[in-house]
C-alpha positions in Angstrom: 0.0 0.0 0.0 2.7 2.4 0.9 4.7 1.6 -2.2 1.7 2.3 -4.4 1.3 5.8 -2.8 5.0 6.5 -3.2 4.8 5.6 -6.9 1.7 7.7 -7.3 3.3 10.7 -5.6 6.5 10.4 -7.7 4.3 10.2 -10.9 2.5 13.3 -9.8 5.7 15.2 -9.3 7.0 14.1 -12.7 3.8 15.1 -14.5 3.9 18.4 -12.6 7.5 19.0 -13.8 6.6 18.2 -17.4 3.5 20.4 -17.4 5.1 23.2 -15.5 2.8 23.0 -12.5 4.9 21.0 -10.0 7.1 21.8 -7.1 10.0 22.4 -9.4 8.0 25.0 -11.3 10.8 27.5 -11.5 13.0 25.2 -13.4 10.3 24.2 -16.0 9.2 27.9 -16.3 12.8 28.9 -16.8 13.1 26.4 -19.7 9.9 27.7 -21.2 10.8 31.4 -20.9 14.3 30.9 -22.3 14.2 31.8 -25.9 14.8 28.9 -28.3 17.8 30.6 -29.9 19.5 30.8 -26.5 19.0 27.1 -25.9 20.3 26.2 -29.4 23.3 28.4 -28.9 24.1 26.8 -25.5 23.7 23.4 -27.0 26.1 24.3 -29.8 28.6 25.6 -27.3 28.4 22.4 -25.3 28.9 20.3 -28.4 31.9 22.2 -29.6 33.4 22.1 -26.1 32.9 18.4 -26.1 34.6 18.0 -29.5 37.7 20.1 -28.8 39.5 17.7 -26.4 38.8 14.8 -28.8 40.3 16.9 -31.7 43.3 17.6 -29.5 43.7 13.8 -28.9 43.6 13.3 -32.7 46.2 15.9 -33.1 48.5 14.2 -30.6 47.7 11.0 -32.4 46.7 9.2 -29.2 45.0 5.9 -29.4 42.3 6.9 -26.9 40.1 8.2 -29.7 38.4 5.3 -31.4 38.3 5.1 -35.2 34.5 5.7 -35.3 34.8 8.9 -33.2 37.9 10.0 -35.2 36.1 9.5 -38.5 33.0 11.3 -37.3 34.9 14.3 -36.1 37.0 14.5 -39.2 34.0 14.4 -41.5 31.9 16.7 -39.3 34.5 19.5 -39.5 35.7 18.6 -43.1 39.2 17.9 -42.1 41.0 16.2 -45.0 44.5 16.6 -43.8 45.6 16.5 -40.2 47.6 19.7 -40.9 44.3 21.6 -41.1 43.5 20.4 -37.6 45.2 23.4 -35.9 43.2 25.8 -38.1 39.9 24.1 -37.3 40.6 24.0 -33.6 41.4 27.7 -33.6 38.1 28.4 -35.5 36.1 26.3 -33.0 37.7 28.2 -30.0 36.7 31.5 -31.7 33.2 30.2 -32.2 32.8 29.3 -28.6 34.2 32.6 -27.5 31.8 34.5 -29.8 28.8 32.6 -28.7 29.5 32.8 -25.0 30.0 36.6 -25.4 26.7 36.9 -27.2 24.9 35.0 -24.5 26.7 37.1 -21.8 25.5 40.3 -23.5 22.0 39.0 -23.8 21.8 37.9 -20.1 23.3 41.2 -19.0 20.7 43.2 -21.1 17.9 41.0 -19.7 19.1 41.6 -16.2 19.2 45.3 -16.8 15.6 45.4 -18.2 14.4 43.3 -15.3 16.0 45.7 -12.8 14.6 48.7 -14.5 11.1 47.2 -14.5 11.4 46.4 -10.8 12.6 50.0 -10.1 9.8 51.5 -12.1 7.2 49.3 -10.4 8.5 50.2 -6.9 8.6 53.9 -7.9 5.0 53.7 -9.1 3.9 52.0 -5.8 5.8 54.5 -3.8 4.2 57.4 -5.5 0.8 55.9 -5.2 1.4 55.3 -1.5 2.6 58.8 -0.9 -0.4 60.3 -2.8 -2.9 58.4 -0.6 -1.1 59.4 2.6 -1.0 63.0 1.4 -4.7 62.8 0.6 -5.5 61.3 4.0 -3.4 63.9 5.8 -5.2 66.8 4.0 -8.6 65.2 4.8 -7.7 64.9 8.5 -6.6 68.5 8.9 -9.7 70.1 7.5 
């Protein structure tokens, strides 16, 4: 009986996370509110960062990289000669740098917009509050 309730509770949590209504709502909402281009860029960065060490191993001609992985990377980045490997690795590092800077600028701008919005809302509330107090004080003195 207890095991069944436990499974039912975990299923409820999982469906809540999937639908964006569960206890981990902030994580699922963050995924939904993140623009698709940001997610794609982050996935691209992660993929390139994953491939760079493997390319370095190919350059050093280590046996750790398996033939399938080696062929996949060489065809993925159109490397015909291993002399071109340095050039490709430099280009990939530059791509990672560019993309991370782009994401950094975007997040910085979003943070600034958010802070400005909060400040404007607080100012609006403050002014409304002070107006009502002023009105109440004038009403009491007459």
